[in-house]
N, C-alpha and C positions, 0 to 999 in steps of 0.2 A: 555509464560504462559497463560493457558486458564482457565477461571472461569465462572461458570454459576450459577445464582440464579433464581429459578423458583417456581411458585405456581401451585399446581395441586390438584385435588379433592381427591386423595388418594396416598399412598406411592407406590402402584403398578403402578399407572399411571405415577408418577414421575420417577420411575425406568425405565419404558418403554420409556418415552420420552428422558431421559438422555442417555440411551443405543443407541437409534437411532441417536441422535444428535452427540454423540461421534463417531459413525461409519461414519457419513457423514463428520465430520471434518478430520478424518484420511484419508478418500478417497481423499478429495480435497488436503490435504497436500501432499500426494504422487503424485497426478497428476500434481501439479504445482511446484514440487521440481526441482530445476536446478542443484543440487549438488549430489543427490543420486539416485541409481537404486533400483527398487523393482521388485521382481520376478513376472512375468506375467503382468507388468504394463508398458505401453508406456506413458512416461510423458514428461515434457518440456525438461528435460535432454536428453531424447531419441531423440527428435527433433533436439536439438543442436548437438548431436553426429553424426547425419546424414545430417548435413548441406552440401549442394552441392553433396550429395551422392544419396539420394532417399527420396520420400515422406514417411511419417510415419502415419500409421493408428492409430488414437487416439480416446479416449472417447469423446462423444459429449460435455462433460463439459469443455474440453480444447478448442474446437472450439467455443463454446458460449462465453467463456471468451475472447478469442482472437478477436472475432467479435466485442465485446464491446470495447476492447482496440484499435482496428483500428478506430472505430468511435470516440473515445476520442482523438486519435492522430489528426484527422481532426478538431475536435471542439476546441482543445487547441492550434491549429496552431503548432503542433509538440512538445509542451512542455512535453507531456506525450508520450514517445516512448518506447514500449517494445522491440524494435529491437536494443536498445543501450547496449546490454549485453557485447559487446566487450570492450566498454569504461568502463562500470561499473566494469567489471572483473579486469581491471588494477587497479582501485582504491581499490577494495576489496583485491587484492593480496598485494599491498603496505601497506594497513592498517594492515593486518595480520602480515606482516614482521616487521613493526614498533612495533607492540604489542609484538612480540616475542623477539625483540632486540631494545629497546628504545634508546640505546646509538649510534646506527648507523644512525645518522641524515643526513649524507651526501647522503645516498641512500634511503631516506624515501619518496621521492616525484617523481612521474613520470615526464618525460619531456613533453613539449608541443608537440614536434614532435612525441613522442610515442602515445600521446592521439589523435592527428590529424590523424595519420596513422590508428588507430583503428576506428576512426569516419567515415572512408571511407566505413565501412562495417555495416552501421546502416540504410540503406534505407528501409523504411517500405514496399515499393513495392516489396521487395524480399521475403516477407512472402506470400507464395502461399497456399491458403486454397481451397481444393476441397470439397465442401459441399456434393456433391453427393457420392463421394468415402469415405468421412470421413477422409481425410488425410491432413497433414500439411507438407510443404516442404520449406526449406530455400534455395533459389536459389544461394546465396552467400556462398561459403564454409567457409568463415571467420566470418560469422554472428553468433551471439549468442543472444537468447532471454533471457530477464530478466524481469519477471512479478511482481517484488516486489512492483511496484507502484500501482498495481491494483489487483493482485491475491488474497491477503489475504482478502481485503475488499469484493471483489466479492464472495469469498468462504463463508465468514460470512453471507452475504446477502442471498445466495442460501440456506445455512443451516437453517437460521431462517425462510425463506419462507417455506421450507419443514416441519419444526417443526410446524409452524402455520397450514399447510395443514393437519397435523396429529392431530390437536386439541389443541396445546399448546397456551394458551391465555395470559400468564403473565410470562415474563422471561427477564433477562438481561444477555447478553453474552459478555464476554470480551476476546478477542484473541489478545495477544501481545499489549494491550492497545487500540485496536479498539473496541468500544462499540456499541452494537446494542440492542435496547430495543424492546421487543415484548409486546404490550399493556402497561398496567400500573400495579403497585402493588395494592393490595386491598385498600390501603389508599391514593393512588394518583400516580403521575408520578414517574418514576425511576430517580435516580440522578447519574450523572457522574462527576468526578472531572477533572478540567483542570489543568494540572501540571504546577508548576512554572518553566519556562524555564531558569531562571537566577540562581535559587538555588533549586536543586532537593531535598534537605533536609528540605526545608521550607514548604512542604506540597502543597496542591492545592491552586491556586489563588482564585477559587470559584467553586461551583458546578453548573451543568447545568441540567435542567429538561428535561427528555426524555420520549416521548410516541410514540411508533411505528416509531422510527427514530434512526439515527446513530450519534455518536460523534467520530471524528478521528482527531488526531494531528500529524503533522510532525514537527520535530525539529532538530536543529543542535547539540543537546546534547544527542541524542539517540544512534548513532553509529559514533564514531569519533576517531581520534588520533591527537596528538599535536606535531608539529615540530617547534622548535625555538619560542615557545610561541604562535604559530598560530594554530588554530583548523581547521582540515580538516575532514569534515563530509561526510555522504554517499549520500546526495541529490545533484546530479550533474546537473548543468545548461547545457542543450543541446547546447546552443549558445557559451558558453565559454569552455565547457568540464571540468570546475573546480567546486568545491563545491559552490552552490548558495549563494550569499552574501546579499540578500535583508533583510532577517528576521531571528529572533531567533527561532520562531515557528509560525505555522499556524494551527488553529483549525477550523474544518468544522462541521456544523450540517446540515443534510439533511435526506430525507426519505430513501435513499438507501446507504447501507454501502460501496458497490463497488464504487459508485460515490463519496462518501465522501473521501475514500482512494485516489482515483485519483485526486480529486480537491485539497486535502491538499498538494500533491506533486507538482501539476501544479502551484498552487498559490505561493508555496515557491520559485519558480523560476521566478516570475513575480513581477513588481511593483504593488502597490495597485490598481491603476485605471484599469489596464488590468485584474487583478484578479477579481475585482468587476464585470466587464463585463461578465466573465465566470459564476460567481455566479448568476447573473441576468438571464442568459440563462438556468440555471438548477434549479432556485428557491431554492437556498441554501444560507446559512449564514456562515460568517467567523469572526474569531478574529485573527488579526495579532499582534505578539509581536516583537517589534523592539529590536535591539541590545542595545539601550540606556536605556531600561527599560520601555518604554512607550508602550501603547496598542492602537490599532485601531480596530473599529468594523464596520461590514456591518450594514445597517440600521435596520435589524430585529434581530440581534444576541442577543442583551441585553434582549430581551423578554424571552429568555430561561434561563437567569441567576437566580438562587435562592439566594436571599439575606440572 
């Protein structure tokens, strides 16, 4: 679900800005889609379909996003790996099967052997980008890209920067819960709610003030299924190949929506001390929600909280 609130000098200017913003969002959605084909568009699915076959000529927007993802792989010591699609696809398929038939608990979970076999096809070095030719090639025929950890946030950031270049000075964009503020409202900072990860019906834990920055949360309550009372969510730890077990949710505030998206995923798979080191490297702030109902904050996070 996408929502935009914006202030413009006239209705005509508002309509112009919203039309351009919507067109940008549609373009990025199609380019970064791993499930669907679009006429005349080479997207991430096209790259996956040609793994081990041939390089694919792609839009520069795909190459730019993958370049950033490769840098983040190095910075996060492999915690954020867009080459993990083969493993993530297994969990995706099992989750869909369990949702379709909740009674079949015996076949609801992948085996460790199945996951480890897929993990043999997640080497980031098998992503071959030819910047001069504008192509992307997956050297491993069994490799699959999954850009869910960075693609949406990166797209939101690029869309907002383009809107600002067109003259938009005050807006709040929400794409699937990823918030990115452009400037402020006339009366002050924008406000974004941090969802209660223990009780989705209880409303927000609190609101966060946002000015030219992003607010992104990753949580185990967003996409999951339950087997024998155990929750299996969509954020997979690359070390164990199982759903990460450190936190209930991780919320990031920083200047860049793409970075916020990536950090929320990476920190979800790390203990707090290692996560804080990443925050320090990127000048970002975080809130960690534990399974037991307690909350931890990075040193500067609480300054954003609106009482």
